Each structure stands twice: as C-alpha cells, then as structure tokens.
C-alpha positions in Angstrom: 43.7 -3.1 -5.4 41.9 -4.5 -8.4 38.4 -3.3 -9.5 36.8 -6.5 -8.1 38.6 -6.1 -4.8 37.4 -2.5 -4.6 33.8 -3.6 -5.2 34.1 -6.4 -2.6 35.5 -4.0 0.0 32.5 -1.7 -0.5 30.3 -4.5 0.9 32.4 -5.6 3.8 30.1 -4.3 6.5 30.8 -4.8 10.2 27.2 -4.7 11.5 24.2 -6.9 10.8 23.3 -7.2 7.1 21.3 -9.2 4.6 23.2 -11.5 2.3 22.2 -11.1 -1.4 24.8 -13.2 -3.2 28.3 -13.3 -4.6 30.0 -10.9 -6.9 30.2 -11.7 -10.7 33.3 -10.4 -12.3 34.4 -11.0 -15.9 32.0 -13.9 -16.2 33.2 -15.6 -13.0 31.4 -15.9 -9.6 33.6 -14.9 -6.7 32.1 -16.7 -3.7 34.3 -14.9 -1.1 33.1 -11.5 -2.4 29.7 -11.3 -0.7 27.2 -8.6 -1.7 25.1 -7.5 1.3 22.7 -4.8 2.5 23.2 -3.3 6.0 20.1 -4.0 8.1 19.8 -0.4 9.4 19.7 0.9 5.8 16.6 -1.1 4.9 14.4 1.9 6.0 16.2 4.0 3.3 13.8 2.5 0.8 14.7 0.6 -2.4 13.8 -0.6 -5.9 13.7 -4.1 -7.3 13.3 -3.9 -11.0 13.6 -6.1 -14.1 11.7 -7.6 -17.0 9.1 -10.3 -16.5 10.7 -13.7 -15.7 14.1 -12.4 -14.5 13.7 -13.3 -10.8 12.2 -10.3 -9.1 9.8 -12.4 -7.0 12.5 -14.7 -5.8 14.6 -11.6 -4.8 11.7 -10.4 -2.7 11.4 -13.8 -1.1 15.1 -13.9 -0.4 15.1 -10.5 1.3 11.8 -11.2 3.2 13.2 -14.4 4.6 16.3 -12.8 6.0 14.4 -9.8 7.4 12.0 -12.2 9.2 14.9 -14.2 10.6 16.3 -10.9 12.1 13.0 -10.1 13.7 11.8 -7.5 11.1 8.1 -7.8 10.0 7.6 -7.8 6.2 4.6 -6.9 4.0 4.4 -8.5 0.5 1.7 -8.0 -2.1 1.3 -11.3 -4.0 -0.1 -10.3 -7.4 0.4 -13.6 -9.2 -0.2 -16.0 -6.3 3.3 -17.4 -6.1 4.6 -15.9 -2.8 2.6 -18.1 -0.4 5.4 -20.7 -0.4 7.3 -18.4 2.0 5.4 -20.1 4.8 6.7 -23.6 3.9 10.2 -25.1 3.8 11.8 -25.2 0.3 12.6 -28.3 -1.7 16.2 -28.9 -2.7 17.3 -30.1 -6.1 20.4 -29.9 -8.3 19.7 -26.4 -9.4 19.3 -25.1 -5.8 22.3 -27.0 -4.6 24.4 -25.8 -7.5 23.4 -22.1 -6.8 24.1 -22.5 -3.1 27.6 -23.9 -3.8 28.4 -21.1 -6.3 27.6 -18.3 -3.9 28.9 -20.0 -0.7 25.4 -20.3 0.8 24.6 -22.7 3.7 21.2 -23.5 2.3 18.6 -25.0 4.8 15.0 -25.6 3.9 13.0 -23.2 6.1 9.5 -21.9 6.3 8.7 -18.5 7.8 5.8 -17.3 10.0 3.2 -15.8 7.7 -0.3 -14.3 7.7 -2.4 -14.2 4.5 -4.8 -11.4 3.7 -7.3 -10.8 0.9 -8.9 -7.5 -0.1 -12.5 -7.6 1.0 -12.2 -11.3 1.6 -12.2 -12.0 -2.1 -9.8 -14.9 -2.5 -7.8 -16.8 0.1 -7.0 -14.7 3.1 -8.1 -12.7 6.1 -10.4 -9.9 4.8 -8.8 -6.5 4.6 -11.4 -3.7 4.5 -11.4 0.1 5.0 -14.1 2.5 5.9 -14.9 5.3 3.4 -13.8 7.8 6.1 -10.6 6.0 6.7 -9.8 5.7 3.0 -10.2 9.4 2.3 -11.0 11.5 -0.8 -7.6 11.4 -2.5 -7.3 7.6 -2.7 -11.0 7.2 -3.4 -10.8 9.6 -6.3 -7.9 7.5 -7.8 -10.1 4.3 -7.4 -13.1 6.0 -9.0 -10.9 7.5 -11.7 -12.3 11.0 -11.1 -10.8 14.1 -12.8 -9.2 17.0 -10.9 -12.5 18.9 -10.6 -14.4 15.9 -9.4 -11.6 15.0 -7.0 -11.8 18.5 -5.5 -15.6 18.2 -5.1 -15.3 14.8 -3.4 -12.8 16.4 -1.1 -15.4 19.0 -0.3 -17.9 16.3 0.6 -15.4 14.6 2.9 -14.6 18.0 4.5 -18.2 18.5 5.3 -18.6 15.1 6.8 -15.4 15.5 8.8 -16.3 18.8 10.3 -19.7 17.3 11.4 -17.9 14.3 12.9 -19.7 12.0 10.5 -17.8 8.7 9.9 -18.8 7.2 6.6 -18.7 3.4 6.8 -19.5 2.1 3.3 -20.4 3.2 -0.2 -24.1 3.6 0.7 -23.2 6.1 3.4 -21.2 8.2 1.0 -24.0 8.0 -1.6 -26.5 9.2 1.1 -24.4 12.2 2.0 -23.9 13.2 -1.6 -27.6 12.9 -2.2 -28.3 14.9 0.9 -25.9 17.7 0.0 -27.6 18.1 -3.4 -31.1 18.2 -1.9 -33.0 21.4 -1.1 -32.3 20.8 2.6 -28.6 20.1 2.1 -27.4 22.6 -0.5 -27.0 25.5 1.9 -24.5 23.4 3.9 -21.8 23.8 1.2 -22.8 27.2 -0.1 -20.2 29.1 1.9 -17.3 26.7 1.1 -17.7 26.4 -2.7 -20.9 24.4 -3.3 -21.4 21.2 -5.1 -22.7 21.3 -8.6 -25.5 18.9 -9.5 -23.5 17.7 -12.6 -20.4 16.8 -10.6 -22.5 15.2 -7.9 -24.1 13.1 -10.6 -20.8 12.0 -12.0 -19.7 10.9 -8.5 -22.9 9.1 -7.8 -22.6 7.3 -11.2 -19.0 6.3 -10.5 -20.0 4.9 -7.1 -22.9 2.9 -8.7 -20.6 1.5 -11.4 -17.9 0.7 -8.8 -20.4 -1.2 -6.8 -21.8 -3.0 -9.8 -18.4 -4.4 -10.5 -18.5 -6.2 -7.2 -16.1 -3.8 -5.4 -18.4 -2.8 -2.5 -17.0 -5.5 -0.3 -13.7 -3.7 0.0 -15.3 -0.9 2.1 -16.9 -1.5 5.4 -16.2 -2.8 8.9 -14.4 -4.2 10.7 -11.7 -1.9 9.3 -8.2 -3.5 9.1 -5.8 -2.2 11.8 -2.5 -1.8 10.0 -0.6 -2.3 13.3 -1.2 -6.0 12.6 1.5 -5.8 10.0 4.1 -5.0 12.8 3.8 -8.2 14.7 6.5 -10.8 15.4 6.0 -14.5 15.9 6.5 -16.2 19.3 10.0 -17.3 18.4 11.0 -13.6 17.7 11.0 -13.8 13.9 9.2 -11.1 12.0 5.8 -11.9 10.7 5.5 -12.0 6.9 2.2 -10.5 5.9 1.2 -11.6 2.4 -1.7 -9.8 0.7 -3.1 -12.4 -1.8 -4.2 -10.5 -5.0 -4.8 -13.1 -7.7 -8.6 -12.8 -7.3 -8.5 -9.0 -7.9 -5.5 -8.7 -10.3 -7.9 -7.5 -13.0 -8.6 -4.5 -10.8 -5.2 -2.8 -10.7 -6.5 0.7 -9.8 -8.1 -0.8 -6.7 -5.4 -3.0 -5.3 -2.5 -0.6 -6.0 -4.5 2.2 -4.2 -5.3 0.0 -1.3 -1.6 -0.7 -0.9 -1.1 3.0 -0.6 -3.8 3.2 2.0 -2.1 0.6 4.1 1.2 2.6 3.9 -0.5 6.0 4.5 -2.4 4.5 7.5 0.9 3.3 9.0 2.5 6.6 8.3 0.2 8.7 10.4 -0.2 6.1 13.2 3.5 5.4 13.9 5.7 7.5 16.2 9.0 9.0 15.1 12.0 6.7 15.8 14.8 8.3 13.9 17.6 6.0 12.8 17.0 2.7 14.4 19.1 -0.5 14.5 16.6 -2.2 12.3 13.4 -1.3 10.6 10.0 -1.7 12.2 8.6 -3.0 8.9 9.8 -3.4 5.3 6.9 -2.9 2.8 7.3 -4.3 -0.7 5.1 -2.4 -3.2 4.6 -4.8 -6.1 3.5 -3.7 -9.6 4.4 -0.2 -8.5 3.8 1.3 -12.0 0.0 0.8 -11.4 0.1 3.2 -8.5 1.6 6.0 -10.7 -0.4 5.5 -13.9 -2.9 8.4 -14.5 -2.3 9.7 -11.0 -3.3 13.3 -10.2 -0.7 15.8 -9.0 -2.2 15.7 -5.5 -1.9 12.0 -5.5 1.8 12.0 -6.6 2.7 14.8 -4.2 1.2 12.7 -1.3 3.2 9.6 -2.4 6.4 11.6 -2.5 5.8 13.1 1.0 4.8 9.8 2.5 7.9 8.0 1.2 10.1 10.9 2.3 8.8 11.0 5.8 7.9 7.4 6.7 11.6 6.5 6.9 11.9 8.4 10.2 9.1 6.2 11.5 11.2 3.0 10.9 9.4 1.8 7.7 11.3 0.9 4.6 9.5 0.8 1.3 10.7 -1.2 -1.8 9.0 -0.5 -5.1 8.9 -3.5 -7.4 8.4 -2.8 -11.1 10.0 -3.4 -14.5 12.1 -0.3 -15.1 13.1 2.7 -12.9 11.3 5.0 -15.3 8.0 3.5 -14.0 8.7 5.5 -10.8 8.5 9.3 -10.7 11.9 11.1 -10.3 11.0 12.6 -6.9 10.3 9.2 -5.6 13.1 7.4 -7.3 15.6 9.8 -5.8 14.7 8.5 -2.3 15.3 4.9 -3.1 18.8 4.2 -1.8 18.9 0.4 -2.3 18.8 -0.9 -5.9 18.5 -4.5 -7.2 18.1 -4.3 -11.0 17.5 -7.6 -12.9 17.8 -8.0 -16.6 16.1 -5.6 -19.1 15.0 -6.3 -22.7 16.0 -4.1 -25.6 13.9 -5.4 -28.4 12.2 -2.0 -29.4 13.2 1.6 -29.5 11.3 2.3 -26.3 13.2 -0.6 -24.7 16.5 0.9 -25.8 15.4 4.3 -24.4 14.4 2.7 -21.0 17.8 0.8 -20.9 19.8 4.0 -21.4 17.7 5.8 -18.8 18.2 2.9 -16.3 22.0 3.0 -16.7 22.1 6.7 -16.0 20.5 6.1 -12.6 23.5 4.1 -11.4 26.8 5.5 -10.0 29.8 5.3 -12.3 31.3 1.8 -12.5 33.9 -0.2 -14.4 31.1 -2.3 -15.9 29.5 -1.7 -19.3 26.0 -1.6 -17.8 24.1 -1.4 -21.1 25.7 -4.7 -22.1 25.5 -6.3 -18.7 21.8 -5.5 -18.1 20.7 -7.2 -21.3 22.8 -10.3 -20.7 22.0 -11.1 -17.0 20.7 -14.5 -16.3 17.7 -15.4 -14.2 18.6 -14.8 -10.5 21.3 -12.3 -11.4 21.2 -8.6 -10.8 23.1 -5.3 -10.7 23.2 -4.1 -7.1 24.0 -0.9 -5.3 22.9 -0.1 -1.8 23.6 2.4 1.0 26.6 1.5 3.2 26.6 1.8 7.0 27.5 5.5 6.7 24.8 6.2 4.2 27.0 6.4 1.1 26.2 4.4 -2.1 28.2 1.2 -2.5 30.1 0.4 -5.7 27.9 -1.1 -8.5 28.1 -4.9 -8.2 26.9 -7.5 -10.7 25.6 -10.2 -8.4 24.6 -13.9 -8.6 21.8 -14.0 -6.0 21.2 -16.6 -3.4 18.4 -19.1 -3.5 15.4 -18.6 -1.2 15.2 -21.3 1.6 11.4 -21.4 1.6 9.2 -23.0 -1.1 9.7 -21.3 -4.5 6.1 -21.5 -5.6 2.6 -21.4 -4.1 1.3 -23.7 -1.3 -1.9 -25.5 -2.3 -5.3 -23.8 -1.7 -6.4 -26.3 1.0 -3.2 -25.6 3.1 -3.6 -21.9 2.5 -7.2 -21.9 3.8 -6.1 -24.0 6.9 -3.4 -21.4 7.7 -5.9 -18.5 7.3 -8.6 -20.0 9.4 -6.2 -21.0 12.2 -4.9 -17.5 12.5 -5.7 -15.6 15.7 -6.9 -12.6 13.4 -9.4 -14.6 11.5 -12.2 -14.3 14.0 -11.6 -10.5 14.3 -11.9 -9.7 10.6 -13.6 -12.6 8.8 -17.2 -11.5 9.2 -18.3 -8.2 7.7 -20.4 -6.0 9.9 -23.1 -3.9 8.3 -24.5 -1.9 11.1 -27.3 0.6 10.6 -25.8 3.5 8.8 -26.6 6.6 6.8 -28.2 4.8 3.9 -30.7 2.9 6.0 -31.5 5.8 8.3 -32.1 8.2 5.5 -34.2 5.7 3.6 -36.3 5.2 6.7 -36.6 8.9 7.3 -37.9 9.4 3.7 -40.6 6.7 4.3 -42.0 8.4 7.4 -45.0 10.7 6.9 -44.4 14.3 7.9 -46.8 15.1 10.8 -49.2 18.1 10.4 -48.1 21.2 12.2 -50.5 22.1 15.0 -52.3 25.5 14.6 -50.8 26.7 17.9 -47.4 26.1 16.5 -48.2 27.9 13.3 -49.4 30.9 15.3 -46.3 30.9 17.6 -43.7 33.7 17.2 -41.1 32.9 14.6 -38.5 35.4 15.7 -36.3 32.7 17.3 -36.2 30.7 14.0 -35.5 33.9 12.1 -32.4 34.4 14.2 -31.0 30.9 13.3 -28.7 30.6 10.4 -29.6 28.4 7.5 -26.9 25.9 8.6 -28.4 25.6 12.1 -31.8 24.9 10.5 -30.4 22.2 8.3 -28.4 20.6 11.2 -31.7 20.6 13.1 -33.6 18.9 10.3 -34.9 15.4 10.8 -33.0 14.1 7.8 -29.7 15.5 9.1 -30.3 14.2 12.6 -31.1 10.8 11.1 -27.8 10.9 9.2 -25.8 11.9 12.2 -27.2 9.2 14.4 -26.7 6.5 11.8 -22.9 6.7 11.7 -22.4 6.4 15.5 -20.2 9.4 16.0 -20.8 12.6 18.0 -21.6 15.8 16.2 -18.9 18.3 16.7 -16.1 15.8 17.0 -14.2 16.7 13.8 -12.4 13.9 12.0 -8.8 14.8 11.2 -6.7 13.6 8.3 -3.1 13.0 7.4 -1.2 14.5 4.5 -2.6 11.7 2.3 -6.2 12.5 3.2 -6.7 9.3 5.1 -8.4 9.6 8.5 -6.5 9.4 11.7 -7.4 6.2 13.4 -8.9 6.5 16.9 -7.2 3.7 19.0 
C-alpha cells in the first residue's frame, strides 16, 4: 500500500463524519481520498490555526455548516464581522465551482439557522450580559487587569458577598460592597479572614471606575444571558448557529475573550455528565484564542485547563482558533485532538521558531511539514484528527471544501431584521436596572440618624455586649439596606464552580 493509500485508509470512517476535503499528494488533489472528522470525536476538542488570510474563518464556517446539518448546535465568535453570512445561501462562481469539482463536493447554496448576539447590546445582536456575581472574581480580575494580590483581595470580597447570600448585579453594587467593607462599619467583617487593605481596595475601585469610564458598564447587569440558549435546535432539527458579533468591541480584547470564557464556564457547571455521546451537545469555537492566554494569572490558566479537560464529558467540544499552536499553553494544547493547520509564514527568526515548534506537535508523517506549511495555498491545510477509536489519524495535507453559505457578511439591515425577529429578542433586549446596592446605600447615607431616646441610653447593654462584632455589623442599617437591595435572602450562600463563576439558579 502506498503512502497516499495509507493516509486515505486512515480517514475511511464507517460512522457519521464531517467532510473537510480531499487529500493532496505530491501536488495533486485526489478526490476519492476524502479527509473527514468522526462526529462523535468533535467533543475531543480541536485547534484551527494559521496565518492571517489563509482561510481559518472559512474552515470554521465549513465545519459549523455540517455540524448544524447533523443537528449539533454551534457557537462562533465573529471578531471581524464576516461570519454572519452563514445564515444566507452562498453565491456560486467559477472559483467555488472549480473547488467543488476538485474535491468531489456536491455544492448546494444553503443558509443555516442562526442567532446573532452582541456583548452588552453594543453592535448588531441580542444583548449578552452577565451579573457581577455570575461572572465571578477570577474572570473579573482578568478584565480589570489586576495583579495576583489584587485578584486575591477581589476573591475575598466575593467570598464575603457569597456567604451572606448577596447577589451583585452590576458594577455599582460591587463598588458599594468594596466601599462598605473598607468603612468603619464594614472592616470587622473581613478581619477574621484576612482583611482588605485600604490601598488594595483603592486600586480595585479605581479599576472599576476606569472600566466604567471606557463604556464597559453595559456588559454587566440584567437580564443575565442564559447559556442554555446556545444548545437549541431549529424547528427542522438542524443545530442553531449562535454568532457573537464582536466588531464593535474588537478594540477591547481582554473583555470579549474573557466573556467567551464565562460562557464556556457557565455551560460547564450547568450541564450534566453525558460521557461519550453519539454527537456533541455543542461545539464552541474560541476565536482569537491567544487573547485569552495573554498575561493570564496562574489561577486563570489552571481554571481554563480544568474546564477544557472536564467539559468533554458534558458533551461540549471546544475548538481554539489562533495563528500558531504556541499561542495555546501546553497543558491545553495536549487536550486538542483534532487539528486543522493552515499556512504559516517564516519571514523572521521568531516565525522560523514557531514553524519548527508547530511541526513537532504533529505525528510522524511522510511529508516535509516545514516545507509544506509555508507553501499551502488559501483553503488548504494540514489535518490530523481522532479516529473513531480515539487514535490520531495520519497527517493529511488537504484541499478543503467550499462553504455552502454566504462567504462574507450579510448587510446590516438584514442582520437587524434577523435579530429583532428572534424569539429571544424580547427576553434580553431591554436592560433592567432594578434597585440595587448602590441606590440603597446612597439612600441610607442621606437619611438622618435619629436621636437615641434617653430611656434607650439607660437600658442595660449586656445583651449587646454578648453579640459579636459581626452580628452588630449585620444588624446595622447600612448592611440591612445592602442586603435588601440585591433581592436575595441572607444566609443563602452563593456557590461557585471551579472557574469562580456562580452556579445559576434555574
């Protein structure tokens, strides 16, 4: 058996699979040697990598289309604004027809069911918001760019609020709690669990103020997005493609990359264990993945690693999309069983180093991968996936199929029409700013303190002397005002997942 026949045999799966394209061997396209990914292996995670302009976005579109057609919901982050076309039928031309003929593809113009979302409602899409409580201290520290000490202090503040059952809705609530805990009334509350220095509290408050001044307050509040919306199928049984439109916030990479992790973490602790299913419940494409890992704390990286490792058993597949494998930490990269590597550039010494590192991440093959990876054309990639028995397939240089949906954005007016006609629009469109900690505490500060009657002054104080300082503070007017403002019951502790996000109460 020749090398090309051996490679082709490695992709001859018997069960349902996604078709990526046809094998390239010695410069020729072999249309009968189809390169595929077994559908059950999509929850073993993956990596789509390559230099800018090599076709990564079209690869995502191709995979998303086939997942949707097989009833699997898909989540896509649209950073550049060119993925919305997945909802509209594609347009044929000589290039598309030529590619389809080369790879033996029966190309049919097809649009797929899609929902469009926008962080905080900034841009075109159904608003996606999170409460401060739901987002949690680890992710919020990443967004605020706090150092390790400040992150630990923020975790202490959240721990205090959680144990008191205080749900924090927006930035004003968190600011009110920090201010309370550094006041004379609030300081004793944290004394036995480490305390909160005035300097650190000041840094956190300034970070919150700067964050809000940049127009980012809209991302936190209610109604909080329910990530189970991402698991829906259309009435015809196809999986819903959820597209998070990010062009309006692409200048805020720390924010949107961390919000993507919140969506994934929220799914993780809400979904039940399913083990090895016939097909994934959801495939989540994490675009611009390097932004997630840049300047991340050890706690943050550990949480990502654990989430990726464990979410597979809940039926969710995660594909990281970036330029080179070195953008992804080794512990995470080791868990990505499916690889689609587009062309790399080798113009600088750093590029050369990245190229050599990329080659080492592939199984042994008869290809000269260093030469191949710098010579791939647009829409071509080096592929290796997990076979139906979980073993890596042979490395295959592949000419990829053409997406059947529109390869480009739909116009803004059409996008707005799709968004406003969605059944979810009425649920999430209007922000709700109910009375919360900020308003209650401000109102409490404005109220005059009534004079204590003389009879009360002369009453025995032994009962108060028996109370602990914590009990006194919890009984104070300011604390009661704070507790009432967030609409939760004192004593109902808020629990968190391994990523520090709050467990949703459904």
